[in-house]
C-alpha positions in Angstrom: -25.2 17.5 7.7 -21.3 17.6 6.1 -18.7 16.0 8.3 -16.4 18.1 9.8 -12.9 17.7 9.4 -12.2 16.1 12.6 -14.5 14.0 11.6 -13.4 12.5 8.3 -9.6 12.0 9.4 -11.1 10.1 12.5 -11.1 7.3 9.5 -7.8 7.9 7.7 -5.0 5.4 9.2 -2.9 6.9 11.9 -5.1 9.8 12.7 -7.5 7.5 13.9 -5.6 6.5 16.4 -4.4 10.4 17.6 -5.0 11.9 21.1 -8.7 14.0 20.8 -7.1 17.4 21.8 -4.2 16.5 19.0 -6.9 15.6 16.1 -8.5 18.6 16.9 -6.0 20.9 17.0 -5.1 19.6 13.5 -8.0 19.3 11.9 -8.0 23.1 12.9 -6.0 23.5 10.5 -6.9 22.0 7.7 -8.9 23.1 5.0 -10.7 21.3 1.8 -9.5 21.5 -1.5 -11.7 20.7 -5.1 -8.4 19.6 -7.2 -9.2 19.3 -11.0 -7.6 16.2 -13.5 -3.9 17.7 -14.1 -2.8 19.9 -11.6 0.0 19.4 -9.5 -0.3 19.0 -6.4 3.5 19.3 -4.9 6.7 18.1 -7.4 9.4 16.0 -6.8 12.7 17.8 -4.6 10.7 20.7 -2.7 10.0 21.2 0.5 7.1 19.6 2.2 4.4 21.8 3.4 1.6 20.3 3.7 -0.4 16.3 4.3 -2.3 15.3 2.0 -5.8 13.4 2.4 -7.9 12.1 0.2 -11.7 12.0 0.6 -12.5 12.1 -3.4 -10.7 11.4 -6.9 -7.0 9.8 -7.6 -3.9 11.0 -7.3 -0.9 9.5 -9.1 2.5 10.0 -7.4 5.4 9.6 -9.6 9.3 9.0 -9.1 12.4 10.4 -11.5 15.0 7.8 -12.1 18.9 8.9 -12.6 18.4 9.3 -16.5 15.0 11.6 -16.1 12.8 9.1 -16.7 9.4 8.8 -14.7 7.3 6.3 -13.5 4.5 5.9 -11.9 4.6 4.9 -8.0 1.1 4.6 -6.4 -2.4 5.8 -7.4 -3.7 7.0 -4.3 -7.3 7.2 -3.5 -9.9 8.0 -0.9 -9.4 7.5 2.7 -5.4 7.5 1.9 -2.6 10.4 3.1 0.8 10.4 1.9 4.0 11.4 2.4 3.6 11.3 5.9 8.0 11.0 6.6 8.7 13.7 4.7 5.7 16.6 6.3 7.3 14.7 10.2 10.7 15.1 8.8 10.8 18.9 7.3 12.7 16.6 4.3 11.5 17.2 0.6 9.0 15.5 -0.9 10.6 12.0 -2.4 7.9 12.2 -5.1 5.6 14.3 -7.1 2.2 14.3 -7.1 -0.8 14.8 -9.5 -4.5 14.9 -9.5 -5.5 12.5 -12.3 -9.0 12.3 -11.1 -10.8 14.7 -10.1 -10.6 14.6 -6.2 -11.2 16.7 -3.2 -8.7 16.4 -0.7 -8.1 18.1 3.0 -4.7 19.4 3.1 -3.0 20.1 6.2 0.2 22.9 7.1 3.1 20.7 8.5 3.8 22.9 11.1 0.7 21.8 13.5 1.5 17.9 12.6 5.4 18.2 14.0 4.0 19.9 16.4 1.5 17.1 18.0 4.2 14.4 17.1 6.8 16.6 19.7 4.2 17.5 22.2 2.5 13.8 22.5 4.6 10.4 22.4 0.8 8.9 21.6 0.6 11.1 18.4 4.6 10.4 17.2 2.8 6.4 18.3 0.2 7.2 15.4 1.7 8.9 13.5 4.7 6.4 13.0 1.9 3.3 12.9 0.8 5.5 9.9 4.5 6.0 8.5 4.7 1.7 8.9 1.7 1.3 6.8 2.5 3.6 4.0 5.5 1.9 4.1 4.6 -2.0 4.1 1.8 -0.9 1.1 5.3 0.0 -0.6 7.2 -2.6 0.2 4.7 -4.8 -0.5 4.5 -3.3 -4.5 8.3 -3.6 -5.2 8.6 -6.9 -3.9 5.6 -7.7 -6.2 7.0 -6.0 -9.7 10.3 -8.2 -9.0 8.5 -11.7 -8.2 4.9 -11.5 -10.3 4.4 -10.8 -13.9 2.3 -8.6 -15.3 -1.0 -10.3 -15.6 -1.1 -11.1 -12.1 -0.4 -8.0 -10.4 -3.6 -6.4 -13.0 -5.7 -9.6 -11.1 -4.6 -8.5 -7.8 -5.4 -4.7 -8.7 -9.1 -5.6 -10.3 -10.0 -7.5 -6.6 -9.2 -4.9 -5.0 -11.1 -2.3 -7.0 -14.1 -5.3 -5.7 -12.7 -5.1 -2.3 -12.9 -8.2 -0.1 -16.8 -9.0 -1.2 -17.4 -12.9 -1.1 -19.8 -12.0 -4.7 -18.8 -14.3 -7.8 -19.4 -11.5 -10.0 -18.6 -8.2 -10.4 -19.0 -5.1 -12.7 -16.5 -1.8 -11.8 -15.1 1.2 -14.1 -11.4 1.4 -14.6 -10.2 5.4 -11.8 -7.6 5.7 -14.0 -6.9 5.4 -17.9 -5.0 2.6 -19.3 -1.6 4.1 -19.5 -1.5 4.9 -15.8 -2.3 2.0 -14.7 0.5 0.5 -17.0 2.9 2.7 -15.5 2.0 2.1 -12.1 1.5 -1.7 -12.7 4.9 -1.7 -14.4 5.2 -2.9 -17.9 4.0 -0.6 -21.0 0.7 -0.5 -22.8 1.4 -3.1 -25.2 2.1 -5.5 -22.0 -0.9 -4.3 -20.3 -3.4 -5.5 -23.1 -1.9 -8.6 -23.5 -2.4 -9.0 -19.6 -6.5 -8.2 -20.3 -6.1 -11.0 -22.6 -4.5 -13.4 -20.4 -7.1 -12.3 -17.9 -9.9 -13.5 -19.8 -8.8 -17.4 -19.3 -10.0 -16.1 -15.4 -13.1 -15.0 -16.2 -11.9 -10.8 -17.3 -14.0 -9.0 -19.8 -13.4 -5.5 -21.2 -14.7 -2.9 -22.8 -13.1 0.1 -22.7 -12.9 1.2 -19.6 -15.3 -1.0 -18.3 -14.6 -4.4 -16.9 -16.8 -7.5 -15.7 -15.6 -10.2 -13.6 -17.5 -13.3 -14.0 -15.2 -15.7 -11.6 -14.0 -13.5 -9.1 -12.5 -16.9 -6.4 -10.6 -18.0 -10.1 -9.3 -14.6 -10.5 -7.8 -14.5 -6.6 -6.5 -17.7 -6.3 -4.8 -17.1 -9.9 -3.1 -13.7 -8.6 -2.5 -15.1 -5.3 -0.1 -17.8 -7.0 3.3 -17.9 -6.0 5.7 -18.0 -8.9 7.1 -20.8 -10.5 10.1 -22.1 -8.4 12.4 -22.1 -11.4 11.1 -19.6 -12.9 12.5 -17.7 -9.6 15.9 -19.7 -9.7 16.0 -18.2 -13.4 15.6 -14.7 -12.5 18.1 -15.1 -9.4 20.9 -16.4 -11.6 20.4 -13.9 -13.9 21.4 -11.1 -11.7 18.1 -10.0 -9.7 18.9 -8.2 -7.0 18.5 -9.5 -3.2 15.5 -9.0 -1.1 17.4 -6.4 0.7 18.4 -4.6 -2.4 14.4 -4.6 -3.1 13.6 -3.5 0.6 16.2 -0.7 0.4 14.3 0.6 -2.6 11.4 0.4 -0.9 12.9 2.4 2.1 14.2 5.6 -0.5 11.1 5.5 -2.0 13.2 5.4 -5.2 11.3 4.3 -8.6 13.0 2.5 -11.3 12.0 0.9 -14.0 11.1 -2.9 -13.4 11.8 -6.1 -15.7 8.9 -6.7 -17.8 7.1 -10.0 -17.7 
């Protein structure tokens, strides 16, 4: 039996806290769409008309800098929603969205979501928590771009694909191509290749999109290691922006090409 849209939304961050009447009302207005690779869901600057909740596949979220260059801000996967703030406030989308792996998506018009938030304080709090989680993930990513080298960021990405499993070994396939992954990690393709080579010392073996992790505890320790204090000091002396600026960038959901490592 295929679960209802209401049941599907109940396991998505934010929606699981919605009062039953509000969730039922929102679910009734939603529809499931099939989006092939390459389809543009919305463009940066367009009026926010709907919220997208991922069921299957992956969607790349991109931002454009002042010089018209673009960068991948995030890659949304199953069980996530995105650009909730724009939907709730009626502000234009702060990023664009393109399907990178064939996707099934719940698309919910903005109006019933805004109505539920306006009418019910409990619904408003649930959506605020969802926005806080979305912003928190974005903030962590921006800070990682500033203080961790590419190989560490790549190691963290691979570990996230494995999840919280306690296993020592794992085999997986990259869900997106390496060009897109490089942009998301804040580097060029050649830097990504060097990062994969560096991770060989921590048990990472690659065969195209197939990745073997031979020593997950060792990789986890490396990816979580704090940067050398002298390197951080040199970065500050070289003019890296203070943390207030970094977090400000995250709050504005603006993208900029990070310093390459």
